[in-house]
N, C-alpha and C positions, 0 to 999 in steps of 0.2 A: 965893803963886799959883803952881798948876802952866803949867807951860805945856803947849799941845799938842805932843805929839810925833808921826809913821809912828812905828807900830808895825813893827815889822822881827822877820819870825819867827826863833827860832835855829833853829839845825841837822835837830835832833832834831824840829820841827812839819815843816821844807822835806820832811827825809826822807822822814815821815809823808803831806803829802799828796800826794807824788812815787808814791808806793804808793798811796795813794787811789785815783789818777785812775782807774788801768788797773783797778783793782776797779769802781768807778761804771761803765767802760766796759763788761768786761762786764755786768754785773747788767743794762744796759738792753738791752744787746744778747739778755741772755734773755728779758727780759720783750719787745722786737721779736718775736722769735722767736715768741713764743709769742701776740701779736696779730697778724701779720700774715697775711698768703692764703695758706700753704706751696704750696696744692695749685694756687693760680696760677702761682705761682715756677715750679713743676713742668711746666706745659704752656706757659708761655711758653720753658724750657729748652730742652724737647723738642724746639718751634718752631723756633726758633734750631738746634739740630742737626740737622733737618733741612735747614734753607736754607744752613748749611757745607757739608751732601754735594751741596746743590742746584747751589752755587756753585762749585765744584771741579768739577762735570759743564759747566755754563756757560764758565765760563773758558779753555777752548782756543779758542772758536767766540769769543769776543771780544777775544783776546788776541790768536790771530794777525789778524785785523780792523785790531786799532790799530798790530799793529808795522808801523816801518820799515825800510828797506833799512839804515838807520841804528844801529835803536833793535830788538831781539827781545826782547819783552816776558816772553818765555815762556808755556807753555801752562796753566801756574799760579798764574802773576802775580797774576792777579785774586783765586783764593783763598786765600795768602798773605796781601795787603793785607787780606781779610775778616778772614780770624778777629785781623790785631790790634782789629782797629773792633768784632770781638765783644767780646773782651775789654776794650775800656776803656766801652759800652756798656751790657753787664751791671754794671760797675766803678760806675756812676752809676746802672743802675737798683736797686742793694744800695743806695744812700745818698743817692736821694732817699725811697726805700721807708721810710728810717728817722727822715726830719725830723717833728716833728705836725701834726698836720692845719692849723692855723692859721699853721702860717711856710709848711705849703704851697702855702695860700693868697696869703701875702705874696709869694712867690717867683717864682706865676704871676704876679701883678699886676707886679711889675718886668719879666717878662719880655715877658709881653702891650704893655707900652710901650716898649720897647729896639725887639721886633720888628716895632712900627709905626712905628720912627724907621727902621727899615734898610727895612722897605718902602716907604718914601716913596722912599728914597736910591737903589732898586732899577733903575727903571727911566734915572735918570741916570748910574750909573756901575755899575750890577753886568754882569755878565757873560753875553753870549749863547752857546746852545749852540742845538743844533736848529731856528733861527729863534725863540726864547726865550727873553727874560731877566730870569731868577729867583732868578740868581746873588749873591752879594756875596763880594770876596774883599779881606779885610784881613784879610793876610798866612796865615790858614785859610779854605780855600771852602766857604760854605756855604748852605744855602736856604732863608731865613728863614723864610716859609710853614708848614715844618715843624716849627720849634721855635714860632711863631705856635702852631694847632691846639691843643696841649696848656692853654696859655697863656689861650685863648681859653674854650675849654671852663669852665673854673676859672672863669673870669671872670664870666662868661654865668652859671653858676651860684650867682657868691655875689648879682648885682643879681638874679636869681629869688627867694632869698631872701629879698631887706630886703623882700617883703610880708607873711612874720607880723611884722614892726614894727609895720606900716604900711599891711596893704589898701591903701589909697589912693593909696600910692604907684603910676608909667608906667609898672611893670618890663618889660613888653613890649615900650612904643615905644622907651625909653631899653636895652635889650638890641637890639633890633632896627636903633637909630640904628648901635651900634657893628658892627654885621653889615653894615651900608649901607657904612662905613666901610672894613672890612676886605676887601668884596666891590669898591668901587672901585680899589680899589691894587693887588688881587691880578688885575683886568682889564687893568691897562696895564700889564701884563710883557708877555704875554699867556699867562693861570691860568685857563683856562673848568672845568677838570675839582676843585680844590681848589677851588672858588667855589663849584662846586655842594656838594663835600663841606661844608665850613662852612654852608650853606644846610640842607643836612640837618640838620647839629646840633642848630644852631639851632631851628628847627622840631620836633624830637624832644624836646627838652628843653623848651619852650614848652607844647608839648601835655603835658607830664608833667606843668608846675606847674599847669596847673588853663585853660589860655585856652576860651575855647569851641569849640564846636563850628561854629558859625557863621562865626564867623573862621577856624575851619580851613580852613575849605571854602575861604573868601574868600582867607586866602594862597596856599593850591596852584592857585589859579584863577590868580590876579598872577605866580607862576613859570610858568606854564603861558606867561599874557603875556611875560614877560619872557626867558624861552627863545625864545619866538618876535621878537618884538625883537631878538634878538641872532645870531637867524641872518640877520634882512634888513640889518642896518645893522654887521654885527659880524664883519671877517671871516674869522678865525679861526675863532671859529665857523662859520661854514658853509661852511668846507673842510671842519672836522669829522666834520660830518653829511652833506656831500654823501661829502665818501670814505666814510662807512659804510654809507651806501643802496647806491654803490661807484661803482668809480671812484678813478685819481688812485692819490699812492705812499703814501697812508695806510692805502686800502684796502686795496693790495697786502701789503702790511707784515702787518695786522690778519689777512687771508686766510692769509697764508705760516702764523699763530703760531698759529691752526687748525688746519693742516694737520699741521705738525710736532708737534703735541698728538695726534694722530689717529696720527698713524704708528707710535708703537709698541705699539697694541691695550691688551689689558687687564694684561698684564707686562710690554713696555717692552722695546727694544733690548740692553740692559746697558750700566752705565756707561763713556763716550766712547766707544761706537758707535754715536751716533745720527750720521746725515750729514746732518739735515735742520736741526738750529738751526746748522749752521756758515752758514747764510745767512740769521738771525735779523741785526737791525742790532744790537738790543740783550737780546742773550741773558740777561745776567748780570743786567739790575734789568729792566725793563717787561717780557721776554716769558718769566721765565724758569718759570712756573708750565706752558707751553709745552714747554721743557728737560725738567722731573720727566715730563710725558708720557709724550714721544719715548724717553728712556733706562729710566725705570720703573714708568712704565705709569700704567694707568688707574687702577687699585686702589691705587696710590701718591696721585694726584692725590686723592683720593676720601677717603683718609688723612689729606690737608695740609687740606682743608674740614673732617673732620670735627672737629680740632685746631682752630680758628675759632672754630667753633661752641658747639666744650666752651668755650673762655676765655670768648667772649658769654655761651653758659650759667651759667657759674660765678660770673661777676659780677651775672649777674639775683638767682641762685639766694641768693647774698650778701646783696643790694639786701632779699630778702624783710623781714626781722626790721629792719632799718634802720630809723627815725625821725625822724631829721635830714633837714630837706630839702632841705638842701647836700650834702649829703655823695651824698644819693640822685642832685641834676640831675647834681653833678660827674662820678661815678663814669659816670651814665648817657650824660654826653656824651662820656666820653675814651672807653667801650668803643665811642659810633657811630663817632666818628670811625677807632679803629682797625679795627671788624670792615667799615664803612662804607668805608674806601679797598680789602680784602683783599676784599673784594667787586666793586667796579670793577675791581681789576684781573684778576680770574677772571672777568670776564664780557669784558671785551675780548682775553681770549685765547680764547676760545670765540665769539669777533665778535656777540659780543649786545650793545654798547657799543662807543660809537664808543671810536678810540683819546685816552687822557689823558694818557699818560706820566707815570704812577702806579708806584711801586714794591709790591712785595706787601713790605708787614709783616713785618721781621722773617728772611725768607727773602732777597729777591733781597739782590744788593750794593749797599754803600752805606758812608758815611763817614755827613758828617753826618744822615742820617737813620736810618737804623739807632741811631747814638746820642737823635733823637729820640723814634724809637719806644718805644728801654727807659726813658728818660727821661717817656713818655706812658703806660706800664707802673708805672715808679716811683712819680709822684703819684696812678695810680687803686692802688695798692699801699699809700699811705700816705693819704689818703682813707677805706679801707676798714677800717683797722686797728680794731682790737675786740677787749677785752679779755672770753677765752672765758668766763672765771666770772661777770660782770656780767652779759655777755649769757644764761647759762644764769640765772640769780639771777633776771632782768627775765620771760623768759619762766615760768618757774616760778612768779611772782605773776601775771603775768599769766593762763595757766592757773586760778588758784586764785579769781582774781578773777571769771571766765568761769562758773565752777563752781558759784561760791556761791550759795544760793538768793534769788529774789527776795521782801522782805519784803512 
């Protein structure tokens, strides 16, 4: 009787296996490059390049404000740090974009669970910055809500897509319960701005999932009622809204941001020639759009807005021929979070929205925030990957069926 013995490959087979792995990896990269949205990657890299120049312009204002008699940060301190974070973030974006769609969903579920636990810990062991406790320092400082955003969009899309298998499942209520849990933890920090962003993302996704118009109107009315309740009983919301209407330090900051934005006119003062930016409290993060306006002009601000619109429209155009509900919902949720944050930040700099402490995605300086935004784009690229030849064949078959004469 033959005894079971483990198979030990010979030296020649080991060498063949070693040489075949790079070849397989090279083939996989070729397949990824064929399937991924290369136009979207180009737009994102262009936006990050604009962000690098903008941080270089804003870095002196923040570096001099934070320098002390014992520590001179140097005018380009934040610029050099930003370049390092951008390099790491681009690597994260490309790596995440290479994973299969199913793995992206599983990774988002695990990440969402981890970030929910982190949100629970924030009120107790979080680091307070500018009067809000939103950060955790576990060897590396990060803001859990930034990484929860893309995970929330993917998980919500997954829950809403259950309706395909069983139309009787209460997916709206299940996803709404998840939103309520996230919102409760966010308001404990307090973080009203990101809470509004989560709610907006959820509303867009449930509308796309087929929520009746009557319920949409009811939810909007409930949202207005909750905002009024927050104003009456929630100090942070009341202070933000009062500052927006006029008066207080926050109003002075937003008013200064608007004046800085308009100071450069259409063409700007030139790189490092702006003076109003030196008075901005967060020139390299929250108010970097105003720095762009002062030093590069309103025309360049318009170009930045157009790049954001191009990214959003590119994703929506890519979804036109998509027929998988999970992919449509996930991509819509991710681009809503990305575009919504940019929209809010720009409105704040224009003094058209209360200050929210949000960065301008992929443009503002940031460590964890830049990585989180590139992670979001990486997930977006992963879920929208498709074989162009199969898509073309499917489109041709659909066109042929539409032209077939009816018997």
